[in-house]
GUTOR-207352 format. One line per 8 residues: their letters; for each residue x, y, z of C-alpha. Coordinates in steps of 0.02 Angstrom, whole numbers, plus 32768, in hexadecimal, padded with zeros to 4 digits. Layout:
! GUTOR-207352
A> X,Y,Z | ...;
***
This chain:
! GUTOR-207352
XXXXXXXX> 7B05,7F63,7F99 | 7B12,7EE4,7F11 | 7AED,7E2D,7F45 | 7B7A,7DFB,7ECE | 7BFE,7E82,7EE3 | 7C9A,7E66,7E71 | 7D32,7EB7,7E34 | 7D0A,7F6A,7DF1;
XXXXXXXX> 7C83,7F85,7E73 | 7CA6,7FED,7F0D | 7C35,7FCD,7FA2 | 7C0E,8075,7FE9 | 7BD1,8035,8089 | 7BC2,7F91,80EA | 7B87,7F4F,818E | 7BBA,7FBE,821E;
XXXXXXXX> 7C13,7F64,82AB | 7C69,7F9C,834E | 7D16,7F9E,82FD | 7CE7,7FE2,8250 | 7C7E,7FAE,81BB | 7C71,7EFE,8174 | 7C6A,7EEC,80B5 | 7C1E,7E5F,8050;
XXXXXXXX> 7C9E,7DE9,7FFE | 7CD3,7E09,7F4D | 7CC6,7D7B,7ED4 | 7D67,7D43,7E81 | 7D25,7CE8,7DEA | 7D9A,7CE5,7D51 | 7DB2,7C6A,7CC6 | 7E27,7BD7,7CF0;
XXXXXXXX> 7E22,7C03,7DA9 | 7DC7,7BBB,7E3B | 7D38,7C26,7E6B | 7D44,7C68,7F19 | 7CF5,7CF0,7F83 | 7D65,7D4A,8004 | 7D0D,7D61,80A9 | 7CAC,7DF9,80E2;
XXXXXXXX> 7D39,7E5D,8118 | 7D3E,7EE0,81A9 | 7D82,7F89,817A | 7DAB,8019,81EF | 7D86,80AB,8180 | 7CF3,80E9,8116 | 7CF6,80F9,805B | 7D30,81A9,802C;
XXXXXXXX> 7D84,81FC,7F95 | 7DF1,8296,7F9D | 7DA2,8335,7F5B | 7E46,8354,7F00 | 7E44,82C3,7E8E | 7E11,8319,7DF0 | 7E92,83A5,7E17 | 7F23,832D,7E1F;
XXXXXXXX> 7EFF,82B9,7D8C | 7F5A,8326,7D09 | 7FEB,835E,7D75 | 8003,82A5,7DA8 | 800D,8267,7CF1 | 807C,82FF,7CC2 | 80F5,82CF,7D53 | 80FA,8215,7D0D;
XXXXXXXX> 8120,8256,7C59 | 819E,82D7,7C8B | 81F9,8255,7CFA | 81F3,81DE,7C5E | 819A,815C,7CC1 | 8115,8153,7C39 | 80FC,819B,7B88 | 8058,81D4,7B4C;
XXXXXXXX> 800F,8163,7AC4 | 8071,80C9,7B01 | 8038,8028,7B55 | 8090,805B,7BF0 | 8023,80FE,7BFD | 7F8B,8095,7BE2 | 7FBA,8017,7C67 | 7FE0,809F,7CE6;
XXXXXXXX> 7F3B,80F8,7CC9 | 7EE5,8052,7CD0 | 7F33,8032,7D7D | 7ED6,80D0,7DBB | 7F5B,8103,7E33 | 7F21,81B5,7E42 | 7E7A,8166,7E79 | 7ED6,80FE,7EF5;
XXXXXXXX> 7F26,8195,7F42 | 7E86,81F4,7F4E | 7E39,815C,7FA8 | 7EC2,813B,8028 | 7EE3,81F8,8046 | 7E2E,823D,803F | 7E43,82BE,80C7 | 7EEC,8305,809F;
XXXXXXXX> 7F23,8398,8039 | 7F38,8394,7F7E | 7FF0,8382,7F81 | 7FED,82E0,7FDF | 7F6E,8296,7F68 | 7FE3,82C4,7ECF | 8080,828A,7F27 | 802C,81EB,7F64;
XXXXXXXX> 7FF9,81C1,7EAF | 80AB,81DD,7E79 | 80EE,8176,7F03 | 807E,80EA,7ED6 | 80B9,80EC,7E22 | 816E,80EB,7E5B | 8145,805A,7ECF | 80FF,7FF0,7E43;
XXXXXXXX> 818F,801E,7DD0 | 8202,7FBA,7E45 | 8184,7F47,7E91 | 815C,7EF9,7DE8 | 8215,7EDA,7DC8 | 8225,7E83,7E6D | 8181,7E25,7E5D | 81B5,7DDF,7DB5;
XXXXXXXX> 81F0,7D2D,7DE3 | 824F,7D1E,7D42 | 82AC,7DC2,7D4C | 836A,7DCA,7D63 | 838C,7DD4,7E24 | 8424,7E4B,7E00 | 83B2,7EC4,7DA9 | 833A,7EC3,7E3B;
XXXXXXXX> 83C5,7EDE,7EB9 | 8415,7F68,7E51 | 836E,7FC9,7E53 | 8356,7FB7,7F0C | 8411,7FE8,7F2E | 8406,8087,7EC8 | 835C,80BD,7F12 | 839C,8096,7FBF;
XXXXXXXX> 8431,810A,7F9F | 83B7,818E,7F63 | 8357,817D,8004 | 83FB,819B,805D | 8417,8240,8005 | 8476,8204,7F6B | 845B,8258,7EBD | 8440,81F9,7E1A;
XXXXXXXX> 84DF,81C0,7DC4 | 8501,81B8,7D09 | 84CD,8102,7CFA | 8424,8113,7D54 | 8388,80FF,7CEB | 82E8,8166,7CEA | 829E,80FC,7D7F | 8329,8125,7DF3;
XXXXXXXX> 8325,81DC,7DBC | 826D,81E9,7DDD | 827E,81A0,7E88 | 8305,8225,7EAE | 8290,82B2,7E6C | 8200,827B,7ED4 | 826D,8265,7F73 | 82B5,8315,7F61;
XXXXXXXX> 8208,8364,7F3E | 81C5,8310,7FDC | 8261,8355,803A | 822C,8403,800F | 8181,83EC,8065 | 81C6,839E,8105 | 8216,83DB,81A5 | 82C6,838E,81B8;
XXXXXXXX> 829B,831B,8247 | 8202,82D7,81EF | 825C,82C7,814C | 82DC,825F,819F | 8258,81EF,81E7 | 8201,81DB,8137 | 82B2,81B2,80EB | 82D1,812F,816E;
XXXXXXXX> 8227,80DE,8147 | 824B,80E0,808F | 82F8,8089,80B1 | 8299,8009,8120 | 8228,7FE6,808F | 82B8,7FCD,8016 | 830D,7F53,808B | 826A,7EEF,8089;
XXXXXXXX> 826C,7EF3,7FCD | 8324,7EB8,7FCD | 82F6,7E1E,8031 | 8268,7DF9,7FBA | 82DF,7E05,7F28 | 835F,7D94,7F78 | 82DE,7D0C,7F9E | 8275,7CA3,7F2A;
XXXXXXXX> 81C6,7CD0,7F63 | 817C,7C2E,7F23 | 81EE,7BD3,7FA2 | 81B9,7C2D,803B | 81B2,7BAF,80C8 | 8113,7BEE,8121 | 8087,7C67,8116 | 80C3,7CCE,81B1;
XXXXXXXX> 816F,7CEB,8160 | 811B,7D29,80C1 | 80A6,7D9B,8126 | 8137,7DEA,8184 | 819D,7E07,80E6 | 8106,7E50,8091 | 80E5,7EC5,8126 | 8195,7F08,8117;
XXXXXXXX> 8198,7F1E,8059 | 80EB,7F65,8034 | 80DB,801C,800E | 807A,8051,80AD | 811D,803D,810C | 8144,80E8,80CA | 8095,8125,8096 | 8072,8153,814E;
XXXXXXXX> 810D,81BD,816F | 80EC,820D,80C5 | 803A,823B,80FF | 8081,827D,81A1 | 80F0,82F6,813C | 804C,8345,80F5 | 7FF1,8343,8198 | 8073,83A4,81EC;
XXXXXXXX> 807D,841A,815A | 7FC1,8436,8147 | 7F8E,843B,8200 | 802B,847C,825E | 8039,83DF,82BF | 80D6,838C,8309 | 80D5,82E0,82B8 | 817E,829F,82E6;
XXXXXXXX> 8150,8266,8399 | 80B7,820F,8352 | 8125,81A9,82D8 | 819E,817E,8361 | 8122,813F,83E6 | 812A,8080,83F3 | 806A,806C,8411 | 8041,80CD,8371;
XXXXXXXX> 80C2,806E,830E | 8067,7FCC,8348 | 7FC9,800F,82F4 | 801F,803C,8254 | 8073,7F91,8249 | 7FC7,7F49,825B | 7F8B,7FB6,81CB | 8018,7F6D,8160;
XXXXXXXX> 7FEA,7EBB,818F | 7F2D,7ED9,8166 | 7F5B,7F27,80BC | 7FC5,7E90,8097 | 7F39,7E12,80BE | 7EBB,7E6F,805A | 7F38,7E7E,7FCA | 7F52,7DC5,7FCF;
XXXXXXXX> 7E9C,7D9C,7FD1 | 7E6B,7E12,7F45 | 7F0F,7DFA,7EE7 | 7F05,7D34,7EEA | 7EDD,7D26,7E37 | 7F67,7D9D,7DFC | 7FE9,7D3E,7E6B | 7FB6,7C93,7E37;
XXXXXXXX> 7FB6,7CC4,7D80 | 8063,7D17,7D8C | 80B3,7C97,7DFE | 80D2,7D06,7E9D | 80C3,7CC5,7F49 | 8018,7CE9,7F9D | 7FE8,7CE2,8055 | 7F45,7C88,802E;
XXXXXXXX> 7F9C,7C01,7FC8 | 801B,7BEB,8051 | 7F8B,7BD5,80D2 | 7F3E,7B57,8061 | 7FDE,7AF5,8057 | 8011,7B0A,810E | 7F6A,7AD5,815A | 7F2E,7A56,80CF;
XXXXXXXX> 7E8E,7AB3,80B2 | 7E2B,7AE8,8016 | 7E46,7B95,7FC2 | 7DA1,7BD7,8003 | 7DC6,7BA4,80B7 | 7E7B,7BF6,80A4 | 7E1F,7C94,806F | 7DAA,7C92,8104;
XXXXXXXX> 7E3F,7C71,817E | 7E9C,7D08,8137 | 7E01,7D77,8145 | 7DF1,7D48,8206 | 7EAA,7D77,821A | 7E92,7E20,81C2 | 7DEF,7E3E,8228 | 7E45,7E20,82CB;
XXXXXXXX> 7ED1,7E97,82A1 | 7E57,7F1C,8279 | 7E01,7F02,8320 | 7EAE,7F08,8375 | 7EE0,7FB1,8325 | 7E3D,8004,8358 | 7E48,7FBF,8409 | 7EFB,8003,8410;
XXXXXXXX> 7EBE,80AC,83DD | 7E42,80B0,8462 | 7EC6,808E,84E2 | 7F41,810F,84A4 | 7F13,8194,851F | 7F54,811E,85AD | 7FE8,80DB,8543 | 8032,817D,84FA;
XXXXXXXX> 8097,81F5,856C | 8054,82A8,8547 | 7FC2,826A,84E8 | 7F5D,8304,850A | 7FD3,8374,84AB | 7FDB,8300,8418 | 7F27,82CF,8409 | 7F00,8321,835F;
XXXXXXXX> 7FA2,82E1,8317 | 7F87,8233,8350 | 7ED2,822C,8320 | 7EF9,826B,826A | 7F87,81F2,8257 | 7F2F,815A,8293 | 7E93,8185,822C | 7F07,8194,8197;
XXXXXXXX> 7F36,80E3,81B8 | 7E80,80B0,81AE | 7E62,8108,8108 | 7F02,80B5,80C4 | 7EB2,800E,80E3 | 7E06,803A,80A3 | 7E46,80A2,800F | 7EC1,8016,7FD4;
XXXXXXXX> 7E33,7F95,7FDF | 7DBE,8004,7F75 | 7E47,8018,7EFA | 7E62,7F60,7EE6 | 7DB0,7F55,7EA7 | 7DBC,7FDF,7E25 | 7E6D,7FC7,7DDA | 7E89,7F48,7D50;
XXXXXXXX> 7F29,7F14,7DA3 | 7EDA,7E81,7E00 | 7E63,7E43,7D78 | 7EB2,7E5A,7CD3 | 7F5A,7E10,7CA1 | 7F88,7EA3,7C32 | 7F93,7F0C,7CCF | 7FF7,7E96,7D3E;
XX> 8093,7EFE,7D22 | 80BD,7FA9,7CDD;
***
């Protein structure tokens, strides 16, 4: 393991602990930016990459091109490739079938197509709300209209293709999670993120609008398909929901730590900067505090998982489904963290948006 690990370097292993693996802090050292080192973070999953990555690269790009999200030979194509979203899907879904790795990568591209509009502090608010409104209608079963652009049409295509893989009850749960995510985006679009009153408010909003709010139900669709498991009761159990909510919180804090440079350069709100302002502490101290919060959440989700046999009615009949689902949450955390280190999105202004 490198003494000075930085962006572009994945740490294959760290220091084993009771609740996971602790990784060395990554230097954030860019020109015209205060040098900081995020803390040694606790991650609940091991570094793994899907064996299907090479198989899905071409179909992924072909889907993007045919949906008109990108055009070969353009800057948009180069930016999308530089974001390495197919790598991200292979990292966060390493134990899942090829179809999930492919559709996970597509979902990430669709997520960023809208997220970059929402994150743009100078973008027209009405344009943001219109995108969210139309995709929300798509998630409720609407079809594209004459005035819809290629992004809305691509969302509809992806949504209908996922429906073909899912059982009706599970697809309904997935669609509901997607609608919840879009409501979170709508709040983000209505508010000036730079004027957030406190770090907890920001953290709650980001939990709701981050993609993992529907990545987990998306994974459940393919777990049910590949292994013949009943996933709907797993998604509905309140104790398991508490774990998946913690997954989203941890991903947010890791994103705020490793995306600090991007956010400050682009003018977006950031949890670390809000902690710094709220507590009157230095940037490094704010990073350390955020790391402690994320680590405590990792410990909480692992402890809750250990308690599930006593908490979930009928646990014995759902053991495999629960275990696979919860472990997917762990790989979503670890895979997303690893992706932050290899994509240019968080270290190069060219890639801050599609």
